[in-house]
A tleap script that builds the chain and sets N, CA, C and O, in Angstrom:
source leaprc.protein.ff14SB
mol = sequence {
  NMET ASN VAL LEU ILE VAL GLU ASP ALA ALA
  LEU ILE ALA MET SER LEU ALA VAL GLU LEU
  LYS ARG ALA GLY HIE THR ILE ILE GLY PRO
  ALA HIE SER ALA ALA GLY ALA ILE THR LEU
  ALA ARG ALA GLN PRO PRO GLU LEU ALA PHE
  ILE ASP ILE ASP LEU GLU THR SER GLY ASP
  GLY ILE ALA LEU ALA ARG GLN LEU ARG SER
  GLU PHE GLU LEU ALA VAL ILE PHE THR THR
  GLY GLN PRO ASP THR ALA ARG ALA ASN ALA
  ASP CYS ALA ILE GLY LEU LEU VAL LYS PRO
  TYR ALA PRO ALA VAL ILE VAL GLU VAL ALA
  PHE TYR ALA GLU ALA VAL LEU GLN GLY ARG
  PRO ALA VAL MET PRO SER ARG PRO SER VAL
  PHE GLU ALA PHE CVAL
}
set mol.1.N position { 0.717 3.473 13.522 }
set mol.1.CA position { 1.283 2.880 12.341 }
set mol.1.C position { 1.052 3.831 11.166 }
set mol.1.O position { -0.016 4.433 11.055 }
set mol.2.N position { 2.043 3.966 10.298 }
set mol.2.CA position { 1.905 4.782 9.092 }
set mol.2.C position { 1.156 3.985 8.029 }
set mol.2.O position { 1.600 2.915 7.615 }
set mol.3.N position { 0.023 4.514 7.595 }
set mol.3.CA position { -0.840 3.803 6.654 }
set mol.3.C position { -1.029 4.642 5.391 }
set mol.3.O position { -1.502 5.777 5.440 }
set mol.4.N position { -0.646 4.050 4.263 }
set mol.4.CA position { -0.839 4.674 2.962 }
set mol.4.C position { -2.184 4.239 2.396 }
set mol.4.O position { -2.496 3.049 2.362 }
set mol.5.N position { -2.968 5.199 1.959 }
set mol.5.CA position { -4.255 4.911 1.326 }
set mol.5.C position { -4.128 5.249 -0.156 }
set mol.5.O position { -3.772 6.368 -0.526 }
set mol.6.N position { -4.425 4.263 -0.990 }
set mol.6.CA position { -4.370 4.455 -2.436 }
set mol.6.C position { -5.733 4.056 -2.994 }
set mol.6.O position { -6.056 2.874 -3.108 }
set mol.7.N position { -6.509 5.055 -3.332 }
set mol.7.CA position { -7.902 4.843 -3.730 }
set mol.7.C position { -8.322 5.990 -4.630 }
set mol.7.O position { -8.178 7.154 -4.254 }
set mol.8.N position { -8.844 5.681 -5.826 }
set mol.8.CA position { -9.246 6.749 -6.737 }
set mol.8.C position { -10.673 7.247 -6.514 }
set mol.8.O position { -11.067 8.257 -7.097 }
set mol.9.N position { -11.447 6.563 -5.686 }
set mol.9.CA position { -12.794 7.032 -5.341 }
set mol.9.C position { -12.693 7.887 -4.071 }
set mol.9.O position { -12.381 7.375 -2.995 }
set mol.10.N position { -12.957 9.174 -4.202 }
set mol.10.CA position { -12.738 10.120 -3.109 }
set mol.10.C position { -13.483 9.762 -1.824 }
set mol.10.O position { -12.916 9.868 -0.736 }
set mol.11.N position { -14.736 9.343 -1.930 }
set mol.11.CA position { -15.497 9.029 -0.716 }
set mol.11.C position { -14.962 7.793 0.005 }
set mol.11.O position { -14.945 7.751 1.236 }
set mol.12.N position { -14.535 6.809 -0.739 }
set mol.12.CA position { -13.960 5.611 -0.119 }
set mol.12.C position { -12.633 5.968 0.536 }
set mol.12.O position { -12.354 5.525 1.650 }
set mol.13.N position { -11.814 6.765 -0.142 }
set mol.13.CA position { -10.538 7.198 0.432 }
set mol.13.C position { -10.761 7.966 1.724 }
set mol.13.O position { -10.050 7.758 2.707 }
set mol.14.N position { -11.744 8.848 1.724 }
set mol.14.CA position { -12.037 9.626 2.920 }
set mol.14.C position { -12.508 8.734 4.058 }
set mol.14.O position { -12.098 8.931 5.202 }
set mol.15.N position { -13.352 7.767 3.771 }
set mol.15.CA position { -13.840 6.833 4.789 }
set mol.15.C position { -12.675 6.059 5.417 }
set mol.15.O position { -12.595 5.930 6.638 }
set mol.16.N position { -11.783 5.550 4.580 }
set mol.16.CA position { -10.603 4.853 5.093 }
set mol.16.C position { -9.780 5.774 5.989 }
set mol.16.O position { -9.400 5.391 7.096 }
set mol.17.N position { -9.508 6.977 5.514 }
set mol.17.CA position { -8.676 7.918 6.267 }
set mol.17.C position { -9.301 8.284 7.604 }
set mol.17.O position { -8.616 8.286 8.627 }
set mol.18.N position { -10.576 8.590 7.609 }
set mol.18.CA position { -11.250 8.989 8.847 }
set mol.18.C position { -11.210 7.868 9.880 }
set mol.18.O position { -10.863 8.105 11.037 }
set mol.19.N position { -11.557 6.664 9.477 }
set mol.19.CA position { -11.600 5.550 10.423 }
set mol.19.C position { -10.217 5.193 10.950 }
set mol.19.O position { -10.056 4.935 12.143 }
set mol.20.N position { -9.227 5.176 10.083 }
set mol.20.CA position { -7.874 4.834 10.521 }
set mol.20.C position { -7.273 5.916 11.408 }
set mol.20.O position { -6.571 5.610 12.372 }
set mol.21.N position { -7.543 7.165 11.090 }
set mol.21.CA position { -7.050 8.265 11.920 }
set mol.21.C position { -7.700 8.223 13.301 }
set mol.21.O position { -7.034 8.444 14.313 }
set mol.22.N position { -8.986 7.943 13.339 }
set mol.22.CA position { -9.701 7.805 14.622 }
set mol.22.C position { -9.078 6.728 15.508 }
set mol.22.O position { -9.081 6.834 16.735 }
set mol.23.N position { -8.551 5.703 14.873 }
set mol.23.CA position { -7.944 4.590 15.609 }
set mol.23.C position { -6.488 4.873 15.978 }
set mol.23.O position { -5.823 4.022 16.570 }
set mol.24.N position { -5.990 6.061 15.633 }
set mol.24.CA position { -4.656 6.458 16.056 }
set mol.24.C position { -3.546 6.244 15.040 }
set mol.24.O position { -2.372 6.431 15.362 }
set mol.25.N position { -3.891 5.863 13.839 }
set mol.25.CA position { -2.878 5.654 12.809 }
set mol.25.C position { -2.539 6.973 12.113 }
set mol.25.O position { -3.364 7.884 12.051 }
set mol.26.N position { -1.331 7.061 11.596 }
set mol.26.CA position { -0.908 8.207 10.803 }
set mol.26.C position { -1.247 7.912 9.351 }
set mol.26.O position { -0.843 6.885 8.807 }
set mol.27.N position { -1.983 8.806 8.734 }
set mol.27.CA position { -2.440 8.594 7.361 }
set mol.27.C position { -1.486 9.264 6.381 }
set mol.27.O position { -1.128 10.432 6.530 }
set mol.28.N position { -1.088 8.496 5.382 }
set mol.28.CA position { -0.284 9.012 4.278 }
set mol.28.C position { -1.207 9.021 3.064 }
set mol.28.O position { -1.687 7.973 2.631 }
set mol.29.N position { -1.444 10.180 2.534 }
set mol.29.CA position { -2.356 10.289 1.407 }
set mol.29.C position { -3.691 10.845 1.844 }
set mol.29.O position { -3.778 11.593 2.818 }
set mol.30.N position { -4.711 10.484 1.135 }
set mol.30.CA position { -4.778 9.417 0.144 }
set mol.30.C position { -4.172 9.814 -1.202 }
set mol.30.O position { -4.199 10.975 -1.611 }
set mol.31.N position { -3.632 8.812 -1.859 }
set mol.31.CA position { -3.150 8.965 -3.225 }
set mol.31.C position { -4.244 8.460 -4.154 }
set mol.31.O position { -4.940 7.495 -3.837 }
set mol.32.N position { -4.391 9.105 -5.284 }
set mol.32.CA position { -5.425 8.727 -6.247 }
set mol.32.C position { -4.844 8.088 -7.500 }
set mol.32.O position { -5.568 7.772 -8.444 }
set mol.33.N position { -3.511 7.899 -7.495 }
set mol.33.CA position { -2.839 7.275 -8.633 }
set mol.33.C position { -1.616 6.515 -8.133 }
set mol.33.O position { -1.147 6.739 -7.018 }
set mol.34.N position { -1.112 5.625 -8.959 }
set mol.34.CA position { 0.090 4.866 -8.610 }
set mol.34.C position { 1.278 5.811 -8.452 }
set mol.34.O position { 2.052 5.678 -7.504 }
set mol.35.N position { 1.426 6.754 -9.365 }
set mol.35.CA position { 2.544 7.697 -9.285 }
set mol.35.C position { 2.472 8.520 -8.006 }
set mol.35.O position { 3.489 8.741 -7.347 }
set mol.36.N position { 1.279 8.970 -7.657 }
set mol.36.CA position { 1.105 9.728 -6.422 }
set mol.36.C position { 1.438 8.903 -5.189 }
set mol.36.O position { 2.015 9.414 -4.229 }
set mol.37.N position { 1.076 7.634 -5.217 }
set mol.37.CA position { 1.360 6.745 -4.090 }
set mol.37.C position { 2.860 6.557 -3.900 }
set mol.37.O position { 3.351 6.591 -2.772 }
set mol.38.N position { 3.585 6.360 -4.987 }
set mol.38.CA position { 5.038 6.182 -4.904 }
set mol.38.C position { 5.690 7.441 -4.335 }
set mol.38.O position { 6.577 7.354 -3.485 }
set mol.39.N position { 5.254 8.602 -4.801 }
set mol.39.CA position { 5.802 9.866 -4.303 }
set mol.39.C position { 5.566 10.003 -2.805 }
set mol.39.O position { 6.482 10.353 -2.061 }
set mol.40.N position { 4.345 9.730 -2.361 }
set mol.40.CA position { 4.029 9.830 -0.934 }
set mol.40.C position { 4.820 8.830 -0.108 }
set mol.40.O position { 5.330 9.174 0.958 }
set mol.41.N position { 4.927 7.604 -0.583 }
set mol.41.CA position { 5.629 6.557 0.162 }
set mol.41.C position { 7.122 6.876 0.292 }
set mol.41.O position { 7.733 6.580 1.319 }
set mol.42.N position { 7.689 7.459 -0.712 }
set mol.42.CA position { 9.115 7.815 -0.642 }
set mol.42.C position { 9.357 8.969 0.320 }
set mol.42.O position { 10.426 9.061 0.924 }
set mol.43.N position { 8.373 9.848 0.467 }
set mol.43.CA position { 8.492 10.981 1.392 }
set mol.43.C position { 8.277 10.549 2.841 }
set mol.43.O position { 8.917 11.081 3.748 }
set mol.44.N position { 7.391 9.600 3.060 }
set mol.44.CA position { 7.075 9.118 4.407 }
set mol.44.C position { 6.760 7.631 4.301 }
set mol.44.O position { 5.612 7.264 4.047 }
set mol.45.N position { 7.757 6.767 4.490 }
set mol.45.CA position { 7.551 5.328 4.280 }
set mol.45.C position { 6.422 4.749 5.137 }
set mol.45.O position { 6.391 4.935 6.353 }
set mol.46.N position { 5.503 4.050 4.485 }
set mol.46.CA position { 4.390 3.429 5.210 }
set mol.46.C position { 4.765 2.043 5.743 }
set mol.46.O position { 5.744 1.433 5.313 }
set mol.47.N position { 3.961 1.573 6.681 }
set mol.47.CA position { 4.090 0.207 7.178 }
set mol.47.C position { 2.981 -0.671 6.603 }
set mol.47.O position { 3.124 -1.889 6.492 }
set mol.48.N position { 1.878 -0.025 6.241 }
set mol.48.CA position { 0.701 -0.711 5.718 }
set mol.48.C position { 0.114 0.146 4.608 }
set mol.48.O position { 0.134 1.374 4.685 }
set mol.49.N position { -0.408 -0.507 3.575 }
set mol.49.CA position { -1.092 0.223 2.505 }
set mol.49.C position { -2.417 -0.454 2.186 }
set mol.49.O position { -2.481 -1.675 2.040 }
set mol.50.N position { -3.461 0.336 2.079 }
set mol.50.CA position { -4.744 -0.109 1.554 }
set mol.50.C position { -4.746 0.332 0.099 }
set mol.50.O position { -4.707 1.529 -0.187 }
set mol.51.N position { -4.791 -0.632 -0.827 }
set mol.51.CA position { -4.676 -0.314 -2.248 }
set mol.51.C position { -5.867 -0.854 -3.026 }
set mol.51.O position { -6.176 -2.045 -2.973 }
set mol.52.N position { -6.520 0.031 -3.739 }
set mol.52.CA position { -7.604 -0.336 -4.651 }
set mol.52.C position { -6.967 -1.002 -5.872 }
set mol.52.O position { -6.168 -0.376 -6.568 }
set mol.53.N position { -7.312 -2.264 -6.137 }
set mol.53.CA position { -6.654 -2.957 -7.251 }
set mol.53.C position { -7.089 -2.408 -8.603 }
set mol.53.O position { -6.376 -2.575 -9.592 }
set mol.54.N position { -8.230 -1.766 -8.661 }
set mol.54.CA position { -8.706 -1.193 -9.920 }
set mol.54.C position { -8.334 0.274 -10.032 }
set mol.54.O position { -9.028 1.048 -10.692 }
set mol.55.N position { -7.267 0.648 -9.403 }
set mol.55.CA position { -6.805 2.016 -9.397 }
set mol.55.C position { -6.738 2.567 -10.814 }
set mol.55.O position { -6.147 1.958 -11.706 }
set mol.56.N position { -7.340 3.704 -11.000 }
set mol.56.CA position { -7.380 4.376 -12.301 }
set mol.56.C position { -8.008 3.482 -13.376 }
set mol.56.O position { -7.688 3.602 -14.559 }
set mol.57.N position { -8.892 2.597 -12.958 }
set mol.57.CA position { -9.700 1.698 -13.798 }
set mol.57.C position { -8.908 0.752 -14.682 }
set mol.57.O position { -9.458 0.213 -15.642 }
set mol.58.N position { -7.635 0.534 -14.388 }
set mol.58.CA position { -6.867 -0.337 -15.274 }
set mol.58.C position { -6.130 -1.456 -14.549 }
set mol.58.O position { -5.281 -2.118 -15.146 }
set mol.59.N position { -6.435 -1.679 -13.283 }
set mol.59.CA position { -5.746 -2.731 -12.553 }
set mol.59.C position { -4.355 -2.331 -12.100 }
set mol.59.O position { -3.559 -3.189 -11.719 }
set mol.60.N position { -4.048 -1.025 -12.134 }
set mol.60.CA position { -2.730 -0.559 -11.727 }
set mol.60.C position { -2.414 -0.826 -10.263 }
set mol.60.O position { -1.246 -0.808 -9.875 }
set mol.61.N position { -3.412 -1.070 -9.456 }
set mol.61.CA position { -3.187 -1.306 -8.034 }
set mol.61.C position { -2.352 -2.546 -7.754 }
set mol.61.O position { -1.589 -2.568 -6.789 }
set mol.62.N position { -2.479 -3.562 -8.566 }
set mol.62.CA position { -1.707 -4.784 -8.365 }
set mol.62.C position { -0.231 -4.528 -8.642 }
set mol.62.O position { 0.621 -4.931 -7.851 }
set mol.63.N position { 0.084 -3.868 -9.747 }
set mol.63.CA position { 1.476 -3.526 -10.049 }
set mol.63.C position { 2.050 -2.606 -8.977 }
set mol.63.O position { 3.210 -2.747 -8.589 }
set mol.64.N position { 1.243 -1.672 -8.502 }
set mol.64.CA position { 1.682 -0.775 -7.435 }
set mol.64.C position { 1.987 -1.566 -6.168 }
set mol.64.O position { 3.005 -1.325 -5.520 }
set mol.65.N position { 1.125 -2.498 -5.811 }
set mol.65.CA position { 1.356 -3.317 -4.614 }
set mol.65.C position { 2.687 -4.056 -4.718 }
set mol.65.O position { 3.452 -4.102 -3.755 }
set mol.66.N position { 2.957 -4.624 -5.866 }
set mol.66.CA position { 4.233 -5.325 -6.069 }
set mol.66.C position { 5.418 -4.372 -5.905 }
set mol.66.O position { 6.414 -4.721 -5.271 }
set mol.67.N position { 5.312 -3.187 -6.469 }
set mol.67.CA position { 6.408 -2.233 -6.366 }
set mol.67.C position { 6.612 -1.775 -4.925 }
set mol.67.O position { 7.746 -1.720 -4.449 }
set mol.68.N position { 5.531 -1.447 -4.229 }
set mol.68.CA position { 5.640 -0.978 -2.850 }
set mol.68.C position { 6.184 -2.059 -1.929 }
set mol.68.O position { 7.006 -1.778 -1.056 }
set mol.69.N position { 5.730 -3.294 -2.117 }
set mol.69.CA position { 6.244 -4.392 -1.287 }
set mol.69.C position { 7.727 -4.596 -1.530 }
set mol.69.O position { 8.484 -4.851 -0.593 }
set mol.70.N position { 8.140 -4.485 -2.768 }
set mol.70.CA position { 9.549 -4.668 -3.117 }
set mol.70.C position { 10.409 -3.535 -2.555 }
set mol.70.O position { 11.474 -3.774 -1.986 }
set mol.71.N position { 9.938 -2.317 -2.719 }
set mol.71.CA position { 10.727 -1.152 -2.324 }
set mol.71.C position { 10.702 -0.877 -0.825 }
set mol.71.O position { 11.708 -0.449 -0.259 }
set mol.72.N position { 9.564 -1.119 -0.176 }
set mol.72.CA position { 9.409 -0.736 1.222 }
set mol.72.C position { 9.147 -1.901 2.171 }
set mol.72.O position { 9.125 -1.712 3.387 }
set mol.73.N position { 8.949 -3.095 1.635 }
set mol.73.CA position { 8.645 -4.281 2.442 }
set mol.73.C position { 7.467 -4.036 3.386 }
set mol.73.O position { 7.507 -4.434 4.550 }
set mol.74.N position { 6.435 -3.393 2.889 }
set mol.74.CA position { 5.272 -3.105 3.697 }
set mol.74.C position { 4.166 -4.123 3.444 }
set mol.74.O position { 4.188 -4.861 2.459 }
set mol.75.N position { 3.216 -4.143 4.342 }
set mol.75.CA position { 2.045 -5.009 4.192 }
set mol.75.C position { 1.014 -4.290 3.329 }
set mol.75.O position { 0.829 -3.078 3.439 }
set mol.76.N position { 0.352 -5.049 2.476 }
set mol.76.CA position { -0.669 -4.490 1.589 }
set mol.76.C position { -1.991 -5.203 1.831 }
set mol.76.O position { -2.045 -6.429 1.923 }
set mol.77.N position { -3.044 -4.422 1.933 }
set mol.77.CA position { -4.414 -4.938 1.955 }
set mol.77.C position { -5.062 -4.448 0.668 }
set mol.77.O position { -5.147 -3.243 0.433 }
set mol.78.N position { -5.517 -5.377 -0.163 }
set mol.78.CA position { -6.240 -4.993 -1.365 }
set mol.78.C position { -7.654 -4.584 -0.987 }
set mol.78.O position { -8.269 -5.205 -0.120 }
set mol.79.N position { -8.171 -3.549 -1.624 }
set mol.79.CA position { -9.580 -3.184 -1.508 }
set mol.79.C position { -10.166 -3.281 -2.914 }
set mol.79.O position { -9.639 -2.701 -3.863 }
set mol.80.N position { -11.267 -4.025 -3.028 }
set mol.80.CA position { -11.823 -4.250 -4.362 }
set mol.80.C position { -13.221 -4.828 -4.295 }
set mol.80.O position { -13.638 -5.387 -3.281 }
set mol.81.N position { -13.912 -4.685 -5.366 }
set mol.81.CA position { -15.186 -5.362 -5.565 }
set mol.81.C position { -14.997 -6.622 -6.398 }
set mol.81.O position { -15.964 -7.312 -6.719 }
set mol.82.N position { -13.747 -6.920 -6.747 }
set mol.82.CA position { -13.416 -8.092 -7.559 }
set mol.82.C position { -12.471 -9.019 -6.782 }
set mol.82.O position { -11.274 -9.061 -7.066 }
set mol.83.N position { -12.996 -9.745 -5.825 }
set mol.83.CA position { -12.123 -10.558 -4.975 }
set mol.83.C position { -11.339 -11.635 -5.721 }
set mol.83.O position { -10.238 -11.985 -5.297 }
set mol.84.N position { -11.872 -12.169 -6.814 }
set mol.84.CA position { -11.142 -13.210 -7.542 }
set mol.84.C position { -9.828 -12.676 -8.109 }
set mol.84.O position { -8.817 -13.379 -8.100 }
set mol.85.N position { -9.836 -11.454 -8.595 }
set mol.85.CA position { -8.605 -10.847 -9.110 }
set mol.85.C position { -7.598 -10.660 -7.981 }
set mol.85.O position { -6.405 -10.910 -8.158 }
set mol.86.N position { -8.077 -10.223 -6.831 }
set mol.86.CA position { -7.184 -10.052 -5.681 }
set mol.86.C position { -6.603 -11.394 -5.247 }
set mol.86.O position { -5.406 -11.493 -4.980 }
set mol.87.N position { -7.431 -12.414 -5.176 }
set mol.87.CA position { -6.951 -13.740 -4.772 }
set mol.87.C position { -5.884 -14.263 -5.732 }
set mol.87.O position { -4.932 -14.919 -5.307 }
set mol.88.N position { -6.038 -13.981 -7.001 }
set mol.88.CA position { -5.066 -14.438 -7.997 }
set mol.88.C position { -3.715 -13.743 -7.827 }
set mol.88.O position { -2.712 -14.180 -8.392 }
set mol.89.N position { -3.693 -12.678 -7.060 }
set mol.89.CA position { -2.464 -11.924 -6.811 }
set mol.89.C position { -2.129 -11.863 -5.327 }
set mol.89.O position { -1.528 -10.896 -4.859 }
set mol.90.N position { -2.515 -12.887 -4.598 }
set mol.90.CA position { -2.338 -12.932 -3.148 }
set mol.90.C position { -0.879 -12.902 -2.710 }
set mol.90.O position { -0.585 -12.616 -1.549 }
set mol.91.N position { 0.027 -13.193 -3.625 }
set mol.91.CA position { 1.446 -13.191 -3.274 }
set mol.91.C position { 1.990 -11.800 -2.960 }
set mol.91.O position { 3.081 -11.686 -2.400 }
set mol.92.N position { 1.263 -10.747 -3.304 }
set mol.92.CA position { 1.771 -9.402 -3.035 }
set mol.92.C position { 0.909 -8.641 -2.029 }
set mol.92.O position { 0.989 -7.415 -1.953 }
set mol.93.N position { 0.088 -9.354 -1.259 }
set mol.93.CA position { -0.755 -8.716 -0.243 }
set mol.93.C position { -0.945 -9.675 0.929 }
set mol.93.O position { -0.758 -10.885 0.798 }
set mol.94.N position { -1.319 -9.112 2.071 }
set mol.94.CA position { -1.597 -9.975 3.231 }
set mol.94.C position { -3.086 -10.228 3.399 }
set mol.94.O position { -3.492 -11.050 4.220 }
set mol.95.N position { -3.908 -9.514 2.613 }
set mol.95.CA position { -5.336 -9.732 2.728 }
set mol.95.C position { -6.133 -8.925 1.733 }
set mol.95.O position { -5.594 -8.166 0.927 }
set mol.96.N position { -7.434 -9.115 1.815 }
set mol.96.CA position { -8.390 -8.542 0.872 }
set mol.96.C position { -9.579 -8.003 1.649 }
set mol.96.O position { -10.175 -8.712 2.460 }
set mol.97.N position { -9.917 -6.757 1.399 }
set mol.97.CA position { -11.095 -6.119 1.971 }
set mol.97.C position { -12.072 -5.914 0.824 }
set mol.97.O position { -11.812 -5.126 -0.086 }
set mol.98.N position { -13.199 -6.625 0.866 }
set mol.98.CA position { -14.166 -6.614 -0.234 }
set mol.98.C position { -15.090 -5.401 -0.103 }
set mol.98.O position { -15.692 -5.168 0.945 }
set mol.99.N position { -15.186 -4.643 -1.185 }
set mol.99.CA position { -16.108 -3.500 -1.241 }
set mol.99.C position { -17.494 -3.999 -1.581 }
set mol.99.O position { -17.614 -4.958 -2.343 }
set mol.100.N position { -18.525 -3.411 -1.069 }
set mol.100.CA position { -18.530 -2.355 -0.065 }
set mol.100.C position { -18.338 -2.951 1.329 }
set mol.100.O position { -18.678 -4.110 1.564 }
set mol.101.N position { -17.806 -2.175 2.228 }
set mol.101.CA position { -17.563 -2.634 3.591 }
set mol.101.C position { -17.977 -1.537 4.564 }
set mol.101.O position { -18.008 -0.355 4.222 }
set mol.102.N position { -18.292 -1.956 5.774 }
set mol.102.CA position { -18.673 -1.010 6.815 }
set mol.102.C position { -17.420 -0.336 7.361 }
set mol.102.O position { -16.379 -0.982 7.478 }
set mol.103.N position { -17.500 0.930 7.693 }
set mol.103.CA position { -16.326 1.629 8.216 }
set mol.103.C position { -15.679 0.935 9.420 }
set mol.103.O position { -14.455 0.962 9.556 }
set mol.104.N position { -16.463 0.327 10.279 }
set mol.104.CA position { -15.907 -0.315 11.478 }
set mol.104.C position { -14.922 -1.432 11.145 }
set mol.104.O position { -13.975 -1.658 11.899 }
set mol.105.N position { -15.123 -2.122 10.047 }
set mol.105.CA position { -14.241 -3.230 9.699 }
set mol.105.C position { -12.858 -2.744 9.291 }
set mol.105.O position { -11.894 -3.503 9.389 }
set mol.106.N position { -12.732 -1.508 8.838 }
set mol.106.CA position { -11.442 -0.939 8.438 }
set mol.106.C position { -10.464 -0.980 9.610 }
set mol.106.O position { -9.316 -1.398 9.457 }
set mol.107.N position { -10.922 -0.550 10.761 }
set mol.107.CA position { -10.062 -0.525 11.951 }
set mol.107.C position { -9.683 -1.947 12.355 }
set mol.107.O position { -8.534 -2.200 12.717 }
set mol.108.N position { -10.623 -2.866 12.296 }
set mol.108.CA position { -10.323 -4.253 12.635 }
set mol.108.C position { -9.263 -4.824 11.699 }
set mol.108.O position { -8.370 -5.548 12.141 }
set mol.109.N position { -9.352 -4.512 10.439 }
set mol.109.CA position { -8.381 -4.996 9.455 }
set mol.109.C position { -7.004 -4.395 9.742 }
set mol.109.O position { -5.995 -5.092 9.643 }
set mol.110.N position { -6.954 -3.122 10.092 }
set mol.110.CA position { -5.677 -2.484 10.426 }
set mol.110.C position { -5.054 -3.133 11.663 }
set mol.110.O position { -3.842 -3.346 11.698 }
set mol.111.N position { -5.857 -3.446 12.671 }
set mol.111.CA position { -5.328 -4.126 13.863 }
set mol.111.C position { -4.820 -5.522 13.513 }
set mol.111.O position { -3.802 -5.964 14.044 }
set mol.112.N position { -5.516 -6.204 12.636 }
set mol.112.CA position { -5.071 -7.511 12.160 }
set mol.112.C position { -3.699 -7.375 11.492 }
set mol.112.O position { -2.774 -8.123 11.805 }
set mol.113.N position { -3.576 -6.425 10.580 }
set mol.113.CA position { -2.314 -6.221 9.857 }
set mol.113.C position { -1.183 -5.858 10.811 }
set mol.113.O position { -0.063 -6.349 10.667 }
set mol.114.N position { -1.470 -5.007 11.774 }
set mol.114.CA position { -0.452 -4.607 12.752 }
set mol.114.C position { 0.051 -5.818 13.533 }
set mol.114.O position { 1.254 -5.947 13.760 }
set mol.115.N position { -0.839 -6.692 13.941 }
set mol.115.CA position { -0.443 -7.904 14.661 }
set mol.115.C position { 0.426 -8.799 13.783 }
set mol.115.O position { 1.434 -9.334 14.245 }
set mol.116.N position { 0.042 -8.959 12.528 }
set mol.116.CA position { 0.836 -9.770 11.590 }
set mol.116.C position { 2.235 -9.181 11.458 }
set mol.116.O position { 3.223 -9.913 11.508 }
set mol.117.N position { 2.324 -7.879 11.290 }
set mol.117.CA position { 3.615 -7.215 11.121 }
set mol.117.C position { 4.505 -7.356 12.354 }
set mol.117.O position { 5.727 -7.448 12.238 }
set mol.118.N position { 3.893 -7.374 13.519 }
set mol.118.CA position { 4.657 -7.471 14.764 }
set mol.118.C position { 4.870 -8.905 15.216 }
set mol.118.O position { 5.480 -9.143 16.258 }
set mol.119.N position { 4.374 -9.864 14.443 }
set mol.119.CA position { 4.557 -11.263 14.795 }
set mol.119.C position { 3.709 -11.728 15.968 }
set mol.119.O position { 4.001 -12.756 16.579 }
set mol.120.N position { 2.668 -10.981 16.283 }
set mol.120.CA position { 1.739 -11.361 17.356 }
set mol.120.C position { 0.589 -12.168 16.775 }
set mol.120.O position { 0.335 -12.107 15.572 }
set mol.121.N position { -0.107 -12.921 17.614 }
set mol.121.CA position { -1.305 -13.608 17.119 }
set mol.121.C position { -2.312 -12.576 16.608 }
set mol.121.O position { -2.622 -11.603 17.295 }
set mol.122.N position { -2.806 -12.798 15.418 }
set mol.122.CA position { -3.722 -11.843 14.786 }
set mol.122.C position { -5.161 -12.321 14.931 }
set mol.122.O position { -5.481 -13.472 14.635 }
set mol.123.N position { -6.015 -11.425 15.389 }
set mol.123.CA position { -7.437 -11.719 15.525 }
set mol.123.C position { -8.126 -11.317 14.229 }
set mol.123.O position { -8.013 -10.176 13.780 }
set mol.124.N position { -8.836 -12.259 13.639 }
set mol.124.CA position { -9.556 -11.968 12.397 }
set mol.124.C position { -10.684 -10.975 12.655 }
set mol.124.O position { -11.348 -11.043 13.689 }
set mol.125.N position { -10.900 -10.060 11.727 }
set mol.125.CA position { -12.029 -9.130 11.852 }
set mol.125.C position { -13.352 -9.881 12.006 }
set mol.125.O position { -13.491 -11.025 11.574 }
set mol.126.N position { -14.309 -9.213 12.625 }
set mol.126.CA position { -15.582 -9.853 12.966 }
set mol.126.C position { -16.465 -10.154 11.763 }
set mol.126.O position { -17.452 -10.879 11.893 }
set mol.127.N position { -16.134 -9.617 10.607 }
set mol.127.CA position { -16.945 -9.861 9.408 }
set mol.127.C position { -16.108 -10.618 8.377 }
set mol.127.O position { -15.573 -10.017 7.445 }
set mol.128.N position { -15.997 -11.934 8.544 }
set mol.128.CA position { -15.144 -12.711 7.632 }
set mol.128.C position { -15.617 -12.686 6.188 }
set mol.128.O position { -14.831 -12.982 5.288 }
set mol.129.N position { -16.864 -12.345 5.940 }
set mol.129.CA position { -17.327 -12.273 4.546 }
set mol.129.C position { -16.788 -11.040 3.830 }
set mol.129.O position { -16.845 -10.956 2.603 }
set mol.130.N position { -16.262 -10.080 4.599 }
set mol.130.CA position { -15.754 -8.836 4.033 }
set mol.130.C position { -14.228 -8.835 3.954 }
set mol.130.O position { -13.651 -8.225 3.054 }
set mol.131.N position { -13.579 -9.518 4.895 }
set mol.131.CA position { -12.118 -9.567 4.926 }
set mol.131.C position { -11.621 -10.988 4.782 }
set mol.131.O position { -12.128 -11.910 5.422 }
set mol.132.N position { -10.622 -11.152 3.934 }
set mol.132.CA position { -9.999 -12.463 3.739 }
set mol.132.C position { -8.503 -12.303 3.919 }
set mol.132.O position { -7.877 -11.490 3.238 }
set mol.133.N position { -7.921 -13.076 4.834 }
set mol.133.CA position { -6.485 -13.033 5.071 }
set mol.133.C position { -5.759 -13.937 4.095 }
set mol.133.O position { -6.223 -15.038 3.798 }
set mol.134.N position { -4.630 -13.481 3.601 }
set mol.134.CA position { -3.798 -14.292 2.718 }
set mol.134.C position { -2.625 -14.908 3.473 }
set mol.134.O position { -1.967 -15.808 2.951 }
set mol.135.N position { -2.351 -14.443 4.690 }
set mol.135.CA position { -1.258 -14.997 5.499 }
set mol.135.C position { -1.795 -15.519 6.811 }
set mol.135.O position { -1.032 -16.025 7.633 }
savepdb mol mol.pdb
quit
């Protein structure tokens, strides 16, 4: 699955990329800004995006999620340390990954999203305190 990573913290972006690539996904990015994410997505359309809602420290991740969902009809997983803000914007994402999280849960969340996208029964990740599904 083509996965776009949008995260302004380099170490978190790298952790996401490494774990998802290990699981066989194609990584797009990481992008460190909304503009960079749009450019990457237009060059190689993603099926799933992990988006930091506090992108560039101004909440740009939520607006980006809305734009990407509208333009590409992709699934979005919010990544944040502010779950209440993500929940208030659940209409533009399929779930929430609460920071900090263990690298192993990233792959579980991607498998969950893939099942949702394919209309298969989705198995919730093993750490429900870290991942919350919106669908």
